[in-house]
C-alpha positions as CSV (number, residue, x, y, z in Angstrom):
1,X,134.5,122.7,98.5
2,X,131.3,124.8,98.4
3,X,128.4,123.4,96.4
4,X,128.0,126.7,94.6
5,X,131.5,128.1,94.8
6,X,131.8,131.9,94.7
7,X,135.2,133.5,94.1
8,X,136.0,135.8,97.0
9,X,137.8,138.6,95.1
10,X,140.1,141.4,96.2
11,X,140.6,144.5,93.9
12,X,144.1,146.0,93.9
13,X,144.5,149.4,92.1
14,X,146.0,152.8,93.0
15,X,143.1,154.7,91.4
16,X,140.0,155.1,93.5
17,X,138.0,155.7,90.4
18,X,139.1,152.5,88.7
19,X,138.6,150.5,91.9
20,X,135.0,151.7,92.0
21,X,134.5,151.0,88.3
22,X,136.0,147.5,88.7
23,X,133.7,146.8,91.7
24,X,130.7,147.7,89.6
25,X,131.8,145.3,86.9
26,X,132.5,142.4,89.2
27,X,129.3,142.9,91.1
28,X,127.4,142.0,87.9
29,X,129.1,138.6,87.8
30,X,127.1,135.9,89.7
31,X,130.0,133.8,90.8
32,X,132.1,136.7,92.1
33,X,131.9,138.3,95.5
34,X,134.1,141.4,96.1
35,X,135.4,141.1,99.7
36,X,137.7,144.2,99.7
37,X,140.0,146.6,97.9
38,X,143.6,147.8,98.2
39,X,145.3,150.9,96.8
40,X,148.9,149.5,96.7
41,X,150.8,146.3,96.9
42,X,151.7,146.4,100.6
43,X,148.1,146.9,101.6
44,X,147.1,144.1,99.2
45,X,149.4,141.6,101.0
46,X,147.9,142.6,104.4
47,X,144.4,142.3,103.0
48,X,145.2,138.8,101.6
49,X,146.3,137.6,105.1
50,X,143.1,139.0,106.6
51,X,140.5,138.2,103.9
52,X,142.0,135.1,102.3
53,X,140.6,135.8,98.8
54,X,140.3,133.2,96.1
55,X,141.1,135.8,93.4
56,X,143.1,138.9,93.1
57,X,142.4,141.5,90.3
58,X,145.8,143.2,90.3
59,X,147.0,146.4,88.7
60,X,150.6,146.3,87.5
61,X,151.5,150.0,88.0
62,X,151.2,151.1,91.6
63,X,153.1,153.0,94.2
64,X,154.8,151.4,97.3
65,X,154.9,147.9,95.7
66,X,154.4,147.0,92.0
67,X,152.0,144.3,90.9
68,X,154.8,142.0,89.9
69,X,156.3,142.2,93.4
70,X,152.9,141.3,94.8
71,X,152.6,138.4,92.5
72,X,156.0,137.1,93.4
73,X,155.2,137.3,97.1
74,X,152.0,135.3,96.6
75,X,153.9,132.3,95.3
76,X,155.3,131.9,98.8
77,X,152.7,133.5,101.0
78,X,149.4,132.6,99.3
79,X,149.9,130.3,96.3
80,X,146.2,129.3,96.4
81,X,145.2,132.8,95.5
82,X,144.7,133.2,91.7
83,X,145.6,136.4,89.9
84,X,144.1,138.3,87.0
85,X,146.4,141.1,85.9
86,X,145.0,144.5,84.9
87,X,147.2,146.1,82.2
88,X,147.3,149.2,80.0
89,X,147.9,148.6,76.3
90,X,151.4,150.1,76.1
91,X,154.7,148.5,75.2
92,X,156.1,148.7,78.8
93,X,152.8,147.3,80.2
94,X,152.9,144.4,77.7
95,X,156.3,143.4,78.8
96,X,155.3,143.5,82.5
97,X,152.2,141.5,81.8
98,X,154.2,138.8,80.1
99,X,156.5,138.7,83.1
100,X,153.4,138.4,85.4
101,X,152.0,135.5,83.3
102,X,155.4,133.8,83.5
103,X,155.3,134.3,87.3
104,X,152.0,132.5,87.7
105,X,149.1,134.9,86.8
106,X,146.1,133.1,85.4
107,X,145.2,135.7,82.7
108,X,145.1,139.4,82.0
109,X,142.6,142.1,81.0
110,X,143.2,145.4,79.4
111,X,142.0,148.6,81.0
112,X,139.1,149.9,78.8
113,X,139.7,152.6,76.2
114,X,138.0,155.9,77.0
115,X,136.5,155.8,73.5
116,X,134.7,152.5,74.2
117,X,130.9,153.0,74.1
118,X,130.2,150.3,76.7
119,X,133.3,150.1,78.7
120,X,131.6,148.6,81.7
121,X,129.8,145.9,79.7
122,X,133.0,144.9,77.8
123,X,135.1,144.8,80.9
124,X,132.4,142.7,82.7
125,X,132.4,140.2,79.9
126,X,136.2,139.8,80.0
127,X,136.2,139.6,83.8
128,X,133.5,136.9,83.8
129,X,135.5,134.9,81.3
130,X,138.8,135.2,83.2
131,X,137.2,134.6,86.6
132,X,135.4,131.4,85.4
133,X,138.8,130.1,84.2
134,X,140.4,131.0,87.6
135,X,137.5,129.3,89.3
136,X,138.0,126.1,87.4
137,X,141.7,126.1,88.2
138,X,141.0,126.7,91.9
139,X,138.6,123.8,92.1
140,X,141.1,121.4,90.5
141,X,143.9,122.6,92.9
142,X,141.6,122.3,95.9
143,X,140.3,118.9,95.0
144,X,141.8,115.5,94.4
145,X,143.9,116.4,91.4
146,X,146.5,118.5,93.2
147,X,149.4,116.4,92.0
148,X,148.0,114.4,89.1
149,X,150.1,111.9,87.2
150,X,150.9,112.9,83.6
151,X,151.0,110.2,81.0
152,X,151.7,110.4,77.3
153,X,148.8,109.1,75.3
154,X,149.3,108.0,71.8
155,X,146.6,107.3,69.2
156,X,146.9,106.5,65.5
157,X,150.0,107.8,63.8
158,X,150.5,108.4,60.1
159,X,153.1,106.1,58.7
160,X,156.5,107.6,57.9
161,X,155.2,111.1,58.6
162,X,157.7,113.8,57.5
163,X,156.4,117.4,58.3
164,X,157.1,120.5,56.2
165,X,155.9,123.0,58.8
166,X,155.0,123.2,62.5
167,X,151.8,125.2,63.4
168,X,151.1,125.9,67.1
169,X,147.9,127.3,68.6
170,X,147.5,128.6,72.2
171,X,145.5,130.9,74.4
172,X,145.2,131.2,78.2
173,X,148.5,130.1,79.7
174,X,150.0,130.1,76.3
175,X,152.9,132.5,76.7
176,X,154.5,130.4,79.5
177,X,153.8,127.2,77.6
178,X,155.3,128.6,74.4
179,X,158.3,129.8,76.2
180,X,159.0,126.3,77.5
181,X,158.5,124.6,74.1
182,X,160.3,127.1,71.9
183,X,163.3,127.7,74.2
184,X,163.9,123.9,74.1
185,X,164.2,123.7,70.3
186,X,167.6,123.6,68.7
187,X,168.9,126.2,66.2
188,X,169.1,123.5,63.5
189,X,165.4,123.0,63.2
190,X,164.7,122.0,59.6
191,X,161.2,123.5,59.5
192,X,159.5,126.9,59.8
193,X,157.2,127.3,62.8
194,X,154.0,129.4,62.8
195,X,152.3,130.4,66.1
196,X,148.8,131.8,66.8
197,X,148.5,133.1,70.3
198,X,145.3,134.9,71.4
199,X,146.7,138.3,72.5
200,X,146.5,142.0,71.6
201,X,148.9,143.4,69.0
202,X,151.4,145.0,71.3
203,X,151.6,142.0,73.5
204,X,152.4,139.8,70.5
205,X,155.4,141.9,69.7
206,X,156.6,141.7,73.3
207,X,156.1,137.9,73.3
208,X,158.0,137.5,70.0
209,X,160.9,139.6,71.5
210,X,160.9,137.5,74.6
211,X,160.9,134.2,72.7
212,X,163.7,135.4,70.4
213,X,165.9,136.1,73.5
214,X,165.1,132.8,75.1
215,X,165.4,130.6,72.0
216,X,168.1,129.5,69.6
217,X,165.6,130.1,66.8
218,X,164.8,133.4,65.2
219,X,161.4,134.5,66.4
220,X,159.5,137.4,64.9
221,X,156.0,138.7,64.2
222,X,154.8,137.7,60.7
223,X,154.3,140.3,58.0
224,X,152.0,139.9,55.0
225,X,153.9,138.1,52.2
226,X,156.8,137.1,54.4
227,X,158.5,133.9,53.3
228,X,158.5,131.2,56.0
229,X,162.0,129.9,56.4
230,X,163.3,126.9,58.3
231,X,164.7,127.6,61.8
232,X,162.4,130.7,62.1
233,X,159.4,131.2,64.3
234,X,156.6,133.4,63.0
235,X,153.8,134.7,65.4
236,X,150.5,135.9,64.0
237,X,150.1,139.6,64.7
238,X,147.3,140.6,67.1
239,X,143.9,141.7,65.7
240,X,144.4,140.0,62.2
241,X,144.2,136.4,61.0
242,X,147.2,134.6,59.5
243,X,147.1,132.0,56.8
244,X,149.8,130.0,55.1
245,X,149.9,130.0,51.3
246,X,152.2,128.3,48.8
247,X,153.7,130.2,45.8
248,X,156.4,129.1,43.5
249,X,157.3,126.1,45.6
250,X,157.7,128.2,48.8
251,X,155.5,128.9,51.8
252,X,154.4,132.5,52.8
253,X,152.4,134.2,55.5
254,X,149.2,135.9,54.4
255,X,147.5,138.3,56.7
256,X,143.7,138.6,56.4
257,X,141.5,141.2,58.1
258,X,138.1,139.5,58.6
259,X,135.5,138.6,61.2
260,X,136.4,137.0,64.4
261,X,136.3,133.2,64.6
262,X,135.3,131.7,68.0
263,X,135.4,135.3,69.2
264,X,139.1,135.3,68.4
265,X,141.3,137.3,66.0
266,X,143.7,136.0,65.1
267,X,142.1,132.5,65.2
268,X,144.0,129.3,65.3
269,X,141.5,127.6,63.0
270,X,142.1,130.2,60.2
271,X,145.7,129.2,60.2
272,X,145.0,125.5,60.5
273,X,142.4,125.6,57.7
274,X,144.9,127.2,55.3
275,X,147.4,124.4,56.0
276,X,144.8,121.7,55.6
277,X,144.0,123.2,52.2
278,X,147.7,122.6,51.2
279,X,147.6,118.9,52.1
280,X,148.8,116.4,51.2
281,X,151.5,118.3,49.3
282,X,152.5,120.3,52.4
283,X,152.4,118.1,55.6
284,X,151.7,119.9,58.8
285,X,152.7,119.0,62.3
286,X,150.0,120.8,64.4
287,X,150.2,121.5,68.1
288,X,147.4,122.7,70.3
289,X,148.5,124.1,73.7
290,X,146.6,125.3,76.7
291,X,143.7,127.7,76.2
292,X,140.1,128.4,76.9
293,X,137.5,127.6,74.2
294,X,137.5,125.4,71.2
295,X,139.6,127.3,68.7
296,X,142.0,125.0,66.8
297,X,140.0,121.8,67.3
298,X,138.2,121.8,63.9
299,X,141.3,123.0,62.0
300,X,143.3,120.2,63.7
301,X,140.7,117.7,62.6
302,X,141.1,118.9,59.0
303,X,144.9,118.7,59.3
304,X,144.5,115.2,60.6
305,X,142.2,114.2,57.8
306,X,144.7,115.7,55.3
307,X,147.4,113.2,56.5
308,X,149.0,115.7,58.9
309,X,149.9,115.0,62.5
310,X,148.4,116.6,65.7
311,X,149.9,116.9,69.2
312,X,148.0,118.3,72.1
313,X,149.0,119.3,75.6
314,X,147.6,117.1,78.3
315,X,145.1,118.2,80.9
316,X,147.4,118.0,83.9
317,X,150.0,120.4,82.5
318,X,147.5,122.8,80.9
319,X,146.3,126.0,82.6
320,X,143.0,125.4,80.9
321,X,142.2,122.3,78.9
322,X,139.6,123.9,76.7
323,X,141.3,124.0,73.3
324,X,143.4,120.8,73.8
325,X,140.4,119.0,75.2
326,X,138.2,120.0,72.4
327,X,140.8,118.7,69.9
328,X,140.9,115.3,71.6
329,X,137.1,115.3,71.8
330,X,136.7,115.6,68.0
331,X,139.2,112.8,67.5
332,X,141.9,114.9,65.9
333,X,144.8,114.1,68.3
334,X,147.5,111.6,67.5
335,X,149.5,112.4,70.7
336,X,148.5,113.8,74.1
337,X,151.6,114.8,75.9
338,X,152.7,116.7,79.0
339,X,154.1,120.1,78.2
340,X,157.7,119.1,79.1
341,X,157.6,116.3,76.4
342,X,156.3,118.4,73.5
343,X,159.6,120.0,72.5
344,X,161.2,116.5,72.4
345,X,158.4,115.2,70.1
346,X,158.8,118.2,67.8
347,X,162.6,117.8,67.6
348,X,162.3,114.1,66.7
349,X,159.6,114.6,64.1
350,X,161.2,117.7,62.6
351,X,164.5,115.8,62.1
352,X,162.5,113.6,59.6
353,X,161.2,116.6,57.6
354,X,162.6,119.8,56.2
355,X,162.0,118.9,52.6
356,X,160.7,121.4,50.0
357,X,157.0,122.2,50.1
358,X,156.6,120.6,46.7
359,X,158.1,117.2,47.6
């Protein structure tokens, strides 16, 4: 491993103008070296064999071979190459991007809007954030932790804990993690589930639709004032915060337009804070899944202090152990579990709950 690792990066996009723009953005990032470009998927695969890049910045919509086909080919031909997907903010692109994330892409960025005053600056910031995440993943895979053992870690547990609601927070790597957890839950879940995933608005609707098809539960995007019913999953819309409030012995979603928290909107902490405020009358089972940053850690701590229960995804199964790791660091976690054990834990704990919010 290099002492000062630099991500050798290949740009793949059918637009010569956007390739040039992307090169300028990436050149401004210290830990990135652009080693080449490709105008379509077939050319990209030839360049990958020749240049052996660490990172691929990949457009989804291209002639000859689509980005998703390239990504699928990489799983066999160059699994060590990490991929950041470049997507337009349309419904069809949102669906393809979710497929790409499920197929192994590390993260995605949106093509900048023409109305953005500092398109290059904004895209550079996003690329820097995504590439650092890809860099950390590459270092783990290339080092001694290629096949780490995953162990369940259990800390203090509230006695006879009976949850009234499940709240899940996730970010980078979240769509695939959510798919695995939600699809494994039974239709007879006795609790409502609320989810905050850091994604733009259109992508949240695509994610909700995908989860609804994969799951025995009813999955939808939350609306302001919507009652939270058992056996239903409610995703916070993009670009607005979601809180949970109690009225007339029932729980409802409340959407609030406000400043970003931890550079995020919606923020996991805003949802967790609202649930902590309802304790101990409403007992929350909080889950912090894979994601970059610290969003959710402080809110999970408040839920813990309010006699709730907190589960976090373990490091080995997380794409990025930022949010889960921060939750453990502040002492909020009761259980640290591999991703494939979390649905079982939720099923077992939910079977104890389901009581009215006023119980």
